[in-house]
N, C-alpha and C positions, 0 to 999 in steps of 0.2 A: 417492483411496486411503484406506481405513479403517485403524484401528489393527490389526485382525487380519491385514491384508495385509502388515504390516511384519515383517521378521525381528527377531531379538533383537540384531542388530548395529547399530551406529550409522552404518555406512557403506552407501552405496548405489551399485550398479553402474548407471550411466546406460544402458549398453547393454542392460540387462535390462528397460527400460521398455516397456510395451505401446504399440501404435499409438494407442490411445484417449487415453493420457496426453499424448503429443506433440501430438495434435490439440486436446485440451482446453486445453493451454497456449496454443496458437495462437489458439483462439477467444476465450479470456479477454483476451489482449493486444489483439486486434483490437477487442473490445468496449470496452475502456478507451480506445483511441485514437479510435474513432468517437464515443464518448460525449463526450470532451473536445473534439473538433473541433466537435461540435454545441453544446456549452456556449459555445465561442468565437463561434460563429455567432449564437446567441441573444443574447449580450451585445452583439455588434457591431451588431445590428439593433435594439437598445433594448428587447428583449422581456424580458430577464432583469435584474432590479434588483440592484445591488450588484456586488461583484467576486468572482472565483474564482481559485484558484491551480491552474493546469493541470499535469497529471501526464505530459504527452506527452514521450516519450523515456525514461521511467523504468519502463515497463510490466513489464519482466522481474522487477523486485524484488518488487512486489506479487504477481504471479502465481506466481513461483517459490517464495515463502514460503507463500502460502495454499494452494497445491496440496499442501503437505506437512501440512496441518492437517485435523482433523475439524470438522464443523459445531459441535460442542459446545465446541471450543477457542475461546479469546478472543483478540481483537486490539484494540489501541488505535491510533488514527491521529493525524494531524497536520492543520494547516491545508491541506495538499495531499493531501486524503484520498480523493478520488473513486476513484482506482485501487485502494486497499486495500479499499474497500467493495464494489466490483464484483468484485474477485478473490475475495472471501470469499462472494460470492453475493448481494450487494445487488440490489434490483429497480430497473432503470433508470427505470421509469415513476414510482415513488415518489420517486426521487432527483431527476428533472427537475421533478416537481411541487413538491418542497421548494425547489428553486432558484428557481422562479417564484412562491413564496409561497402555494401552493395548499393547501387543507385535506386533500387526499389525499396530501400529502407525508409523509415519515417523522416530521416534528415538526409536522404540521399547518400548515406554512408559517412557523413561528416561528424555526426554527433556522438555516435557510439552509445554505450550502455547508459551513461548518466545524463543524456540530454534529449530523450525521446519526448516528443510533443504530438498531441492530436487534438487540435482545437475543436474539431467536430464532435468529439466525445467529452469536451470540457476538461481535457487533460492539459494543464498549462505548463507541464514539463517536469521531468526529473531534474535534479540539481546537484552538482558536485560540490557546491559551497555549503558548508554546514550552516543550517538555519536559513539558507537562501530562499527556500520556498515560502517561508513564513510571511515575508513582505509581499510577495506576489499574491498569495491567497487573500491576505488582508486587503490589498488593493482591489482585487476582484470583488470582494465583499462590499467595499465602498462603492464601486461602480454599479453593482447590482442594486444597492440601496438608493443611490442617486437616480438611477434610471427606472426604479420601481419594477424590476424585472422578476422578482421572486426567486432568483437564483440563490443557492447556498454555496459557500466555499468551504472546502476542507483542506487543512494543512497537515500533512503527515510529517512528523519530525522525530528524531531520535533523542535519547537522553543526553547526548553530547551537545545538542543544540539548545538544551534547556539552560545552559550557562552562557549563551551568547547574548550580547546586548540587544540585538535585533528582536529577540523574543519579547523582552520587556517593553520595547518601544511599540511593537505592533499590538500586543494585548492591551496595552494602555489605551491606544487609539480605538481599538475594537470595543472596549468597555465604555469609553466616553461617548462614542458615536453609535453605540448599540448596533454593531455591524453583524450581518448574518454569516458568521464564521464559526466553524467547529475546529478546534485545535486538538489533534490526535497525537498524543505522545506514545511512540512505540518504545517502551522501556524494555530493551532486550538485555539489560544489565551491564552493557559495556559500551563506552565511547571509544571506538577503535580497540585499544588494548588496555584501557583503564576502567576498572570497575566503578559503577556509579557510587558505590560506598566510599570510594576514595576521592571522588571528584565533586560530589554534590551534597551540600549541607541541607538539613531539613527535609521536607517532603515536596514532591513536584506539585501536588495539588494545592498546597499552601501558597505557592507562588502566584497561581491564577486567582485563588480566593482573595489574596491581598488586593487585587484589582476589582474585586466584586463580581468575579466571573464564577458561575456555578460549575461544579466539578463532579466527576465520577471516576472511580478507580475500579477496573474490571479485570477479570481473568482473560488475558489476551490470547490464550490458547483455546478458549471456548467461543466458537463463532456466534452462538446464540446470545451469550452475554455481551459480546461486542456489538452485535446487531441491535440489541435492546437499548444499549447506551447511545449508539449512533442515532437510532430512531428518535430518542429523546432530544439529543442535541440538534438534529436537523429540524425536528418539529418546532423547537424553540426559535431557531433562526428564521424559519419560514413564517412564523407567526409574529415576527418583529420583536421578539424578546431578547435579542442580542446574542453575543457569543457564548460558547460553552467550551469546556476543557475536559477531555477524556484521557485518562492514563490507562494504557493497556500493558499489563505485565506479560512479557513473552521472552523468547530466547532464539537466537540464531544458532542453528546446529553447526554450521561451518564457521570458518574463520572470518575475520573482517573482510578480506578479499581472498581470491583464489590462490594467492601466494602464501597465505596463512592457513595452515592445515588444522586450525582449531586450537591446538595447544603448542604450536610451533615456538612461541615466545614465552611459554611457561606462565601465562597469565590466567589460564583456566585449568581445572583438573578434569581428568577423564570421568571421575565420579559425578562431577557437576553436569557435564555434557550428557551423560547417560541418564541422569535424573530428569533432565528436561526432555530428552528424547521419548521417555515414557509418557510424557504429556502431549504427545503428537496431536495437533489440532484436527488433522484429517481422521486419524484413528478414532478419536473421541466422538467426532460428529457421526462417523460411520456406525459406531456402537450405539449411539443415541437413536439414530434412525431405525436400526434393527430392533432395539429394545422397545421402542415406542410403536413398532409395527407400522411405521410411516411408509416403508417400501421394503421390498424383498432384497435378499442378497444378490439375486440374479439381476435386478434393476441396477444396483450399484456397480456390479461387475460390468454391465453393459456400458454404463457411463465411463468407467475406467478404460475400457477397450476403445470406445469412440474417441476419447481424449488422446489416448496414446497414438491412434491413427492420425488425428489432427496435428499432433506435434511432429510426428515423423514426416508428414507431408509438408509441414511448414519448414522443417530443416532442409528438405530436398529443394523446396522452392528457393530458399536463400542461397544454397550452395550453387544452384544453377543460374542464379541471377547475374547480371553483368555488373562489373565495376563501373563507377562513373568515369566519363571521359576526362582526361587530364586538363582539358580546356575549362572545366568547371571549378578549378582550384580556387578562384577568387569569387565565384558566384555565391551569393547569400552570405558573404563574410563581411562583417563590419570592421572598418578601420578607424 
């Protein structure tokens, strides 16, 4: 959806969406799921060095938000960033190549999972520093306002970042200066191994409301709910009405990283994991499409097959790519 397709109102009628939007949401979520499953496979077989933080189970947040953006809009991501990058249009081939340390990767193999950037798509980078992307997104919002460019910035961050000082500094500035930024909290219930119930007092939305920032809390496993909230926040920002805060309640199916198998350290129960697996965002959107007769099951299966082929080809591309030459070791490195 482009800017000119939007009405002047901040609210969106989900029933008015076209078939192509429903199907594109489904395609992007399936793409993220299959990408992450392949990452897990590559890691398990010793092909991928280092760790990654899988986004499986949270696909609706990235897709629902990024579907409301234009290519020129900016996003900043987190250590769990693959989903955001793919939802914004990132190339799976270059992403896999980066994960395998190859020269055809986004950072020529030097950044790895947590530092992928694509300025052409408005992706200002994943970030291994908790809350690190918040300042970058807010700065991008400030530059957009000063230059009158009409760009909107989205900062994805987790519940662990909610307690970092940077969060309060940037939302204070965004509120004071009415910056075009949408802060998207991915509340997946845990900051690494600590439940949000043990780490965070009060409510997340109250913290933004204290700064005078409008908020919404949505079902982060329902892509349509997320899209509707994102549309609202993006429309406000583009109209010069300032920042918004959206809390998306969701859950990561796997552990904090791939060395954590979910309940390795005893911080989650199998019953809890199974409860959230039943709320699979892809399954729910698939059922909605079929119930509403938006498209046939054959159409959805065709999308799944095409995405599977795309992912398999991307993996082979990355495996066949060259490693960077040793002479590049100090290239693009700041001292």
